C-alpha positions as protocol buffer text, in pm:
chain_id: "A"
residue {
  index: 1
  type: MET
  ca { x: 16551 y: 6096 z: 13769 }
}
residue {
  index: 2
  type: THR
  ca { x: 16300 y: 6266 z: 13994 }
}
residue {
  index: 3
  type: ALA
  ca { x: 16267 y: 6655 z: 14022 }
}
residue {
  index: 4
  type: PRO
  ca { x: 16316 y: 6830 z: 14364 }
}
residue {
  index: 5
  type: VAL
  ca { x: 16000 y: 6899 z: 14536 }
}
residue {
  index: 6
  type: SER
  ca { x: 15920 y: 7257 z: 14423 }
}
residue {
  index: 7
  type: GLY
  ca { x: 15681 y: 7322 z: 14708 }
}
residue {
  index: 8
  type: PRO
  ca { x: 15753 y: 7451 z: 15107 }
}
residue {
  index: 9
  type: THR
  ca { x: 15848 y: 7071 z: 15268 }
}
residue {
  index: 10
  type: GLN
  ca { x: 16154 y: 7082 z: 15435 }
}
residue {
  index: 11
  type: VAL
  ca { x: 16324 y: 6735 z: 15512 }
}
residue {
  index: 12
  type: LEU
  ca { x: 16433 y: 6611 z: 15884 }
}
residue {
  index: 13
  type: VAL
  ca { x: 16648 y: 6307 z: 15922 }
}
residue {
  index: 14
  type: VAL
  ca { x: 16724 y: 6202 z: 16306 }
}
residue {
  index: 15
  type: ALA
  ca { x: 17001 y: 5939 z: 16256 }
}
residue {
  index: 16
  type: LYS
  ca { x: 17317 y: 5803 z: 16470 }
}
residue {
  index: 17
  type: ALA
  ca { x: 17647 y: 5813 z: 16388 }
}
residue {
  index: 18
  type: PRO
  ca { x: 17725 y: 5461 z: 16314 }
}
residue {
  index: 19
  type: VAL
  ca { x: 17963 y: 5394 z: 16506 }
}
residue {
  index: 20
  type: VAL
  ca { x: 18103 y: 5034 z: 16585 }
}
residue {
  index: 21
  type: GLY
  ca { x: 17912 y: 4895 z: 16882 }
}
residue {
  index: 22
  type: GLN
  ca { x: 17640 y: 5187 z: 16884 }
}
residue {
  index: 23
  type: VAL
  ca { x: 17418 y: 5112 z: 16608 }
}
residue {
  index: 24
  type: LYS
  ca { x: 17218 y: 4832 z: 16498 }
}
residue {
  index: 25
  type: THR
  ca { x: 17325 y: 4609 z: 16775 }
}
residue {
  index: 26
  type: ARG
  ca { x: 17066 y: 4407 z: 16725 }
}
residue {
  index: 27
  type: LEU
  ca { x: 17186 y: 4354 z: 16362 }
}
residue {
  index: 28
  type: GLY
  ca { x: 17533 y: 4312 z: 16508 }
}
residue {
  index: 29
  type: HIS
  ca { x: 17457 y: 4004 z: 16755 }
}
residue {
  index: 30
  type: ASP
  ca { x: 17420 y: 3855 z: 16422 }
}
residue {
  index: 31
  type: LEU
  ca { x: 17645 y: 3987 z: 16163 }
}
residue {
  index: 32
  type: GLY
  ca { x: 17914 y: 4097 z: 16355 }
}
residue {
  index: 33
  type: MET
  ca { x: 17921 y: 4481 z: 16557 }
}
residue {
  index: 34
  type: SER
  ca { x: 18167 y: 4618 z: 16266 }
}
residue {
  index: 35
  type: ARG
  ca { x: 17952 y: 4471 z: 15988 }
}
residue {
  index: 36
  type: ALA
  ca { x: 17655 y: 4621 z: 16139 }
}
residue {
  index: 37
  type: ALA
  ca { x: 17761 y: 4932 z: 16140 }
}
residue {
  index: 38
  type: GLU
  ca { x: 17892 y: 4916 z: 15793 }
}
residue {
  index: 39
  type: LEU
  ca { x: 17562 y: 4865 z: 15679 }
}
residue {
  index: 40
  type: ALA
  ca { x: 17404 y: 5153 z: 15885 }
}
residue {
  index: 41
  type: ALA
  ca { x: 17627 y: 5379 z: 15740 }
}
residue {
  index: 42
  type: ALA
  ca { x: 17534 y: 5244 z: 15405 }
}
residue {
  index: 43
  type: ALA
  ca { x: 17206 y: 5289 z: 15475 }
}
residue {
  index: 44
  type: LEU
  ca { x: 17263 y: 5656 z: 15611 }
}
residue {
  index: 45
  type: GLN
  ca { x: 17435 y: 5746 z: 15298 }
}
residue {
  index: 46
  type: ASP
  ca { x: 17129 y: 5658 z: 15081 }
}
residue {
  index: 47
  type: THR
  ca { x: 16887 y: 5825 z: 15294 }
}
residue {
  index: 48
  type: LEU
  ca { x: 17098 y: 6178 z: 15278 }
}
residue {
  index: 49
  type: GLU
  ca { x: 17132 y: 6159 z: 14891 }
}
residue {
  index: 50
  type: VAL
  ca { x: 16779 y: 6128 z: 14825 }
}
residue {
  index: 51
  type: CYS
  ca { x: 16705 y: 6405 z: 15031 }
}
residue {
  index: 52
  type: SER
  ca { x: 16992 y: 6612 z: 14907 }
}
residue {
  index: 53
  type: ARG
  ca { x: 16859 y: 6582 z: 14521 }
}
residue {
  index: 54
  type: THR
  ca { x: 16441 y: 6595 z: 14660 }
}
residue {
  index: 55
  type: PHE
  ca { x: 16479 y: 6880 z: 14913 }
}
residue {
  index: 56
  type: PRO
  ca { x: 16768 y: 7072 z: 14783 }
}
residue {
  index: 57
  type: GLY
  ca { x: 16911 y: 7338 z: 15060 }
}
residue {
  index: 58
  type: ARG
  ca { x: 16613 y: 7230 z: 15275 }
}
residue {
  index: 59
  type: CYS
  ca { x: 16764 y: 6949 z: 15436 }
}
residue {
  index: 60
  type: HIS
  ca { x: 16845 y: 6893 z: 15826 }
}
residue {
  index: 61
  type: LEU
  ca { x: 17016 y: 6628 z: 16013 }
}
residue {
  index: 62
  type: ALA
  ca { x: 16964 y: 6576 z: 16369 }
}
residue {
  index: 63
  type: LEU
  ca { x: 17304 y: 6364 z: 16467 }
}
residue {
  index: 64
  type: SER
  ca { x: 17362 y: 6178 z: 16778 }
}
residue {
  index: 65
  type: GLY
  ca { x: 17696 y: 6067 z: 16805 }
}
residue {
  index: 66
  type: ALA
  ca { x: 18036 y: 6205 z: 16613 }
}
residue {
  index: 67
  type: LEU
  ca { x: 18074 y: 6144 z: 16264 }
}
residue {
  index: 68
  type: THR
  ca { x: 18477 y: 6131 z: 16338 }
}
residue {
  index: 69
  type: THR
  ca { x: 18458 y: 5781 z: 16487 }
}
residue {
  index: 70
  type: ALA
  ca { x: 18165 y: 5631 z: 16271 }
}
residue {
  index: 71
  type: GLN
  ca { x: 18193 y: 5416 z: 15966 }
}
residue {
  index: 72
  type: ARG
  ca { x: 18202 y: 5585 z: 15652 }
}
residue {
  index: 73
  type: GLY
  ca { x: 18285 y: 5912 z: 15840 }
}
residue {
  index: 74
  type: ALA
  ca { x: 18455 y: 6105 z: 15531 }
}
residue {
  index: 75
  type: GLU
  ca { x: 18169 y: 6010 z: 15281 }
}
residue {
  index: 76
  type: ILE
  ca { x: 17880 y: 6127 z: 15530 }
}
residue {
  index: 77
  type: GLU
  ca { x: 18049 y: 6409 z: 15563 }
}
residue {
  index: 78
  type: ALA
  ca { x: 18060 y: 6486 z: 15205 }
}
residue {
  index: 79
  type: ALA
  ca { x: 17727 y: 6400 z: 15193 }
}
residue {
  index: 80
  type: LEU
  ca { x: 17607 y: 6674 z: 15413 }
}
residue {
  index: 81
  type: GLU
  ca { x: 17692 y: 6950 z: 15220 }
}
residue {
  index: 82
  type: GLY
  ca { x: 17448 y: 7209 z: 15200 }
}
residue {
  index: 83
  type: TRP
  ca { x: 17290 y: 7057 z: 15489 }
}
residue {
  index: 84
  type: HIS
  ca { x: 17181 y: 7199 z: 15852 }
}
residue {
  index: 85
  type: VAL
  ca { x: 17339 y: 6994 z: 16121 }
}
residue {
  index: 86
  type: PHE
  ca { x: 17267 y: 6937 z: 16466 }
}
residue {
  index: 87
  type: GLU
  ca { x: 17302 y: 6788 z: 16782 }
}
residue {
  index: 88
  type: GLN
  ca { x: 16984 y: 6574 z: 16931 }
}
residue {
  index: 89
  type: VAL
  ca { x: 16895 y: 6645 z: 17270 }
}
residue {
  index: 90
  type: GLY
  ca { x: 16681 y: 6534 z: 17560 }
}
residue {
  index: 91
  type: GLU
  ca { x: 16646 y: 6165 z: 17758 }
}
residue {
  index: 92
  type: GLY
  ca { x: 16446 y: 5923 z: 17489 }
}
residue {
  index: 93
  type: LEU
  ca { x: 16367 y: 5929 z: 17139 }
}
residue {
  index: 94
  type: GLY
  ca { x: 16022 y: 6072 z: 17196 }
}
residue {
  index: 95
  type: PRO
  ca { x: 16176 y: 6415 z: 17365 }
}
residue {
  index: 96
  type: ARG
  ca { x: 16463 y: 6397 z: 17069 }
}
residue {
  index: 97
  type: LEU
  ca { x: 16248 y: 6387 z: 16821 }
}
residue {
  index: 98
  type: ALA
  ca { x: 16027 y: 6662 z: 16947 }
}
residue {
  index: 99
  type: SER
  ca { x: 16316 y: 6872 z: 16984 }
}
residue {
  index: 100
  type: ALA
  ca { x: 16440 y: 6807 z: 16654 }
}
residue {
  index: 101
  type: PHE
  ca { x: 16114 y: 6914 z: 16498 }
}
residue {
  index: 102
  type: ALA
  ca { x: 16153 y: 7220 z: 16695 }
}
residue {
  index: 103
  type: GLN
  ca { x: 16518 y: 7344 z: 16585 }
}
residue {
  index: 104
  type: VAL
  ca { x: 16371 y: 7312 z: 16191 }
}
residue {
  index: 105
  type: GLY
  ca { x: 16118 y: 7592 z: 16253 }
}
residue {
  index: 106
  type: SER
  ca { x: 15776 y: 7651 z: 16092 }
}
residue {
  index: 107
  type: GLY
  ca { x: 15646 y: 7537 z: 15809 }
}
residue {
  index: 108
  type: PRO
  ca { x: 15575 y: 7174 z: 15634 }
}
residue {
  index: 109
  type: VAL
  ca { x: 15848 y: 6862 z: 15757 }
}
residue {
  index: 110
  type: LEU
  ca { x: 15885 y: 6558 z: 15674 }
}
residue {
  index: 111
  type: GLN
  ca { x: 16083 y: 6362 z: 15944 }
}
residue {
  index: 112
  type: ILE
  ca { x: 16240 y: 5997 z: 15825 }
}
residue {
  index: 113
  type: GLY
  ca { x: 16497 y: 5803 z: 16011 }
}
residue {
  index: 114
  type: MET
  ca { x: 16814 y: 5602 z: 15891 }
}
residue {
  index: 115
  type: ASP
  ca { x: 16634 y: 5293 z: 15901 }
}
residue {
  index: 116
  type: THR
  ca { x: 16489 y: 5275 z: 15507 }
}
residue {
  index: 117
  type: PRO
  ca { x: 16772 y: 5319 z: 15262 }
}
residue {
  index: 118
  type: GLN
  ca { x: 16484 y: 5199 z: 14992 }
}
residue {
  index: 119
  type: ILE
  ca { x: 16330 y: 5521 z: 15009 }
}
residue {
  index: 120
  type: ASP
  ca { x: 16289 y: 5748 z: 14680 }
}
residue {
  index: 121
  type: GLY
  ca { x: 16216 y: 6083 z: 14571 }
}
residue {
  index: 122
  type: ALA
  ca { x: 15928 y: 5960 z: 14402 }
}
residue {
  index: 123
  type: LEU
  ca { x: 15799 y: 5845 z: 14739 }
}
residue {
  index: 124
  type: LEU
  ca { x: 15924 y: 6133 z: 14908 }
}
residue {
  index: 125
  type: HIS
  ca { x: 15715 y: 6372 z: 14630 }
}
residue {
  index: 126
  type: ARG
  ca { x: 15408 y: 6206 z: 14711 }
}
residue {
  index: 127
  type: CYS
  ca { x: 15478 y: 6256 z: 15111 }
}
residue {
  index: 128
  type: ALA
  ca { x: 15556 y: 6616 z: 15045 }
}
residue {
  index: 129
  type: ALA
  ca { x: 15224 y: 6620 z: 14830 }
}
residue {
  index: 130
  type: MET
  ca { x: 14987 y: 6502 z: 15068 }
}
residue {
  index: 131
  type: LEU
  ca { x: 15142 y: 6709 z: 15346 }
}
residue {
  index: 132
  type: GLU
  ca { x: 15098 y: 7017 z: 15136 }
}
residue {
  index: 133
  type: GLY
  ca { x: 14727 y: 6918 z: 15031 }
}
residue {
  index: 134
  type: GLN
  ca { x: 14445 y: 6897 z: 15274 }
}
residue {
  index: 135
  type: VAL
  ca { x: 14611 y: 6691 z: 15556 }
}
residue {
  index: 136
  type: SER
  ca { x: 14787 y: 6834 z: 15898 }
}
residue {
  index: 137
  type: ALA
  ca { x: 15009 y: 6522 z: 15939 }
}
residue {
  index: 138
  type: VAL
  ca { x: 15112 y: 6206 z: 15737 }
}
residue {
  index: 139
  type: LEU
  ca { x: 15298 y: 5882 z: 15876 }
}
residue {
  index: 140
  type: GLY
  ca { x: 15438 y: 5637 z: 15715 }
}
residue {
  index: 141
  type: PRO
  ca { x: 15378 y: 5302 z: 15904 }
}
residue {
  index: 142
  type: ALA
  ca { x: 15670 y: 5089 z: 15975 }
}
residue {
  index: 143
  type: ALA
  ca { x: 15592 y: 4670 z: 15940 }
}
residue {
  index: 144
  type: ASP
  ca { x: 15737 y: 4612 z: 16275 }
}
residue {
  index: 145
  type: GLY
  ca { x: 15474 y: 4838 z: 16448 }
}
residue {
  index: 146
  type: GLY
  ca { x: 15654 y: 5171 z: 16421 }
}
residue {
  index: 147
  type: TRP
  ca { x: 15687 y: 5420 z: 16151 }
}
residue {
  index: 148
  type: TRP
  ca { x: 15954 y: 5557 z: 15910 }
}
residue {
  index: 149
  type: LEU
  ca { x: 15831 y: 5842 z: 15832 }
}
residue {
  index: 150
  type: LEU
  ca { x: 15600 y: 6152 z: 16010 }
}
residue {
  index: 151
  type: GLY
  ca { x: 15486 y: 6451 z: 15813 }
}
residue {
  index: 152
  type: LEU
  ca { x: 15373 y: 6782 z: 16017 }
}
residue {
  index: 153
  type: THR
  ca { x: 15261 y: 7135 z: 15852 }
}
residue {
  index: 154
  type: ASP
  ca { x: 15263 y: 7244 z: 16241 }
}
residue {
  index: 155
  type: PRO
  ca { x: 15634 y: 7108 z: 16400 }
}
residue {
  index: 156
  type: GLU
  ca { x: 15499 y: 7272 z: 16722 }
}
residue {
  index: 157
  type: VAL
  ca { x: 15279 y: 6939 z: 16662 }
}
residue {
  index: 158
  type: ALA
  ca { x: 15578 y: 6730 z: 16731 }
}
residue {
  index: 159
  type: GLN
  ca { x: 15582 y: 6790 z: 17138 }
}
residue {
  index: 160
  type: VAL
  ca { x: 15314 y: 6526 z: 17168 }
}
residue {
  index: 161
  type: LEU
  ca { x: 15615 y: 6225 z: 17048 }
}
residue {
  index: 162
  type: ALA
  ca { x: 15705 y: 6318 z: 17407 }
}
residue {
  index: 163
  type: GLY
  ca { x: 15493 y: 6140 z: 17534 }
}
residue {
  index: 164
  type: VAL
  ca { x: 15420 y: 5835 z: 17299 }
}
residue {
  index: 165
  type: PRO
  ca { x: 15614 y: 5522 z: 17388 }
}
residue {
  index: 166
  type: MET
  ca { x: 15861 y: 5451 z: 17117 }
}
residue {
  index: 167
  type: SER
  ca { x: 16035 y: 5087 z: 17014 }
}
residue {
  index: 168
  type: SER
  ca { x: 15730 y: 4922 z: 17049 }
}
residue {
  index: 169
  type: PRO
  ca { x: 15458 y: 4741 z: 16856 }
}
residue {
  index: 170
  type: GLU
  ca { x: 15217 y: 4965 z: 16902 }
}
residue {
  index: 171
  type: THR
  ca { x: 15404 y: 5317 z: 16800 }
}
residue {
  index: 172
  type: CYS
  ca { x: 15259 y: 5369 z: 16546 }
}
residue {
  index: 173
  type: ARG
  ca { x: 14892 y: 5318 z: 16612 }
}
residue {
  index: 174
  type: SER
  ca { x: 14995 y: 5553 z: 16970 }
}
residue {
  index: 175
  type: THR
  ca { x: 15131 y: 5817 z: 16739 }
}
residue {
  index: 176
  type: ALA
  ca { x: 14866 y: 5855 z: 16528 }
}
residue {
  index: 177
  type: GLU
  ca { x: 14637 y: 5903 z: 16816 }
}
residue {
  index: 178
  type: ALA
  ca { x: 14853 y: 6129 z: 16950 }
}
residue {
  index: 179
  type: VAL
  ca { x: 14916 y: 6337 z: 16691 }
}
residue {
  index: 180
  type: SER
  ca { x: 14501 y: 6331 z: 16552 }
}
residue {
  index: 181
  type: GLY
  ca { x: 14445 y: 6452 z: 16878 }
}
residue {
  index: 182
  type: LYS
  ca { x: 14595 y: 6740 z: 16790 }
}
residue {
  index: 183
  type: THR
  ca { x: 14562 y: 6820 z: 16445 }
}
residue {
  index: 184
  type: GLY
  ca { x: 14222 y: 6582 z: 16285 }
}
residue {
  index: 185
  type: HIS
  ca { x: 14360 y: 6573 z: 15968 }
}
residue {
  index: 186
  type: LEU
  ca { x: 14595 y: 6284 z: 15935 }
}
residue {
  index: 187
  type: ALA
  ca { x: 14660 y: 6064 z: 15629 }
}
residue {
  index: 188
  type: MET
  ca { x: 14876 y: 5739 z: 15635 }
}
residue {
  index: 189
  type: THR
  ca { x: 15145 y: 5650 z: 15331 }
}
residue {
  index: 190
  type: GLU
  ca { x: 15295 y: 5353 z: 15282 }
}
residue {
  index: 191
  type: MET
  ca { x: 15402 y: 5105 z: 15509 }
}
residue {
  index: 192
  type: LEU
  ca { x: 15828 y: 5019 z: 15441 }
}
residue {
  index: 193
  type: ARG
  ca { x: 15994 y: 4771 z: 15613 }
}
residue {
  index: 194
  type: ASP
  ca { x: 16290 y: 4909 z: 15852 }
}
residue {
  index: 195
  type: VAL
  ca { x: 16616 y: 4737 z: 15889 }
}
residue {
  index: 196
  type: ASP
  ca { x: 16672 y: 4597 z: 16229 }
}
residue {
  index: 197
  type: THR
  ca { x: 16738 y: 4200 z: 16160 }
}
residue {
  index: 198
  type: VAL
  ca { x: 16932 y: 4004 z: 15930 }
}
residue {
  index: 199
  type: ALA
  ca { x: 16615 y: 3886 z: 15740 }
}
residue {
  index: 200
  type: ASP
  ca { x: 16537 y: 4303 z: 15712 }
}
residue {
  index: 201
  type: ALA
  ca { x: 16870 y: 4352 z: 15570 }
}
residue {
  index: 202
  type: ALA
  ca { x: 16837 y: 4093 z: 15303 }
}
residue {
  index: 203
  type: ALA
  ca { x: 16464 y: 4198 z: 15225 }
}
residue {
  index: 204
  type: VAL
  ca { x: 16525 y: 4601 z: 15141 }
}
residue {
  index: 205
  type: ALA
  ca { x: 16860 y: 4515 z: 15023 }
}
residue {
  index: 206
  type: GLY
  ca { x: 16671 y: 4305 z: 14761 }
}
residue {
  index: 207
  type: LEU
  ca { x: 16481 y: 4631 z: 14674 }
}
residue {
  index: 208
  type: VAL
  ca { x: 16763 y: 4828 z: 14592 }
}
residue {
  index: 209
  type: PRO
  ca { x: 17047 y: 4623 z: 14515 }
}
residue {
  index: 210
  type: GLY
  ca { x: 17216 y: 4890 z: 14314 }
}
residue {
  index: 211
  type: SER
  ca { x: 17206 y: 5160 z: 14637 }
}
residue {
  index: 212
  type: HIS
  ca { x: 17458 y: 5156 z: 14875 }
}
residue {
  index: 213
  type: PHE
  ca { x: 17328 y: 4936 z: 15114 }
}
residue {
  index: 214
  type: GLY
  ca { x: 17274 y: 4665 z: 14874 }
}
residue {
  index: 215
  type: ARG
  ca { x: 17601 y: 4697 z: 14779 }
}
residue {
  index: 216
  type: ALA
  ca { x: 17744 y: 4683 z: 15124 }
}
residue {
  index: 217
  type: TRP
  ca { x: 17502 y: 4362 z: 15211 }
}
residue {
  index: 218
  type: ALA
  ca { x: 17636 y: 4172 z: 14955 }
}
residue {
  index: 219
  type: ARG
  ca { x: 18007 y: 4266 z: 14962 }
}
residue {
  index: 220
  type: LEU
  ca { x: 17955 y: 4176 z: 15361 }
}
residue {
  index: 221
  type: THR
  ca { x: 17754 y: 3867 z: 15274 }
}
residue {
  index: 222
  type: ARG
  ca { x: 17978 y: 3742 z: 15041 }
}
residue {
  index: 223
  type: ARG
  ca { x: 17683 y: 3815 z: 14741 }
}
residue {
  index: 224
  type: PRO
  ca { x: 17735 y: 3849 z: 14430 }
}
residue {
  index: 225
  type: ALA
  ca { x: 17663 y: 4256 z: 14343 }
}
């Protein structure tokens, strides 16, 4: 098992409560909204657990929605022990991300979402090491043109996200340009595949069959675990 990050980096997860009909609706159109929410919940569990192991005592969650009505709400609540949890604020994803960074405070921060349950401690270690080295920002591109991780040594730089068009094939490029304009020292890390479609879910589940997400996918699609 990967040891915790020993440096000052904190981790920020920005996520939606996995409520049926409110998350993964694109996936839900093909699998059903209940199944899509269950997969979202499993992905969030995986994300929270790897962050807890890698950044103990330095984990933050900016949450949209209520876990009381979410799939796996009790399990997710249990996984959040020791976390700083707060509500997302702002109109649109860019402003909400900027606000979430501001809530964390000073020092290096790695921000991720809930759509990449395949992340592991070794990958987060590498990203933290980059941020604690010679760069001011780290960006992890997603296969769909977005990004799965943004690391900043100065969380105030995240204010530029309010002006970046989100959920676009150009989001990663636009984010890189905006952040580089503020820092001048941006490095790219591994590209990952977000879970947005059935094909995405199947591919990601195949990478981590023993994870919460992998087991949920196997059960919900009647495939052997």
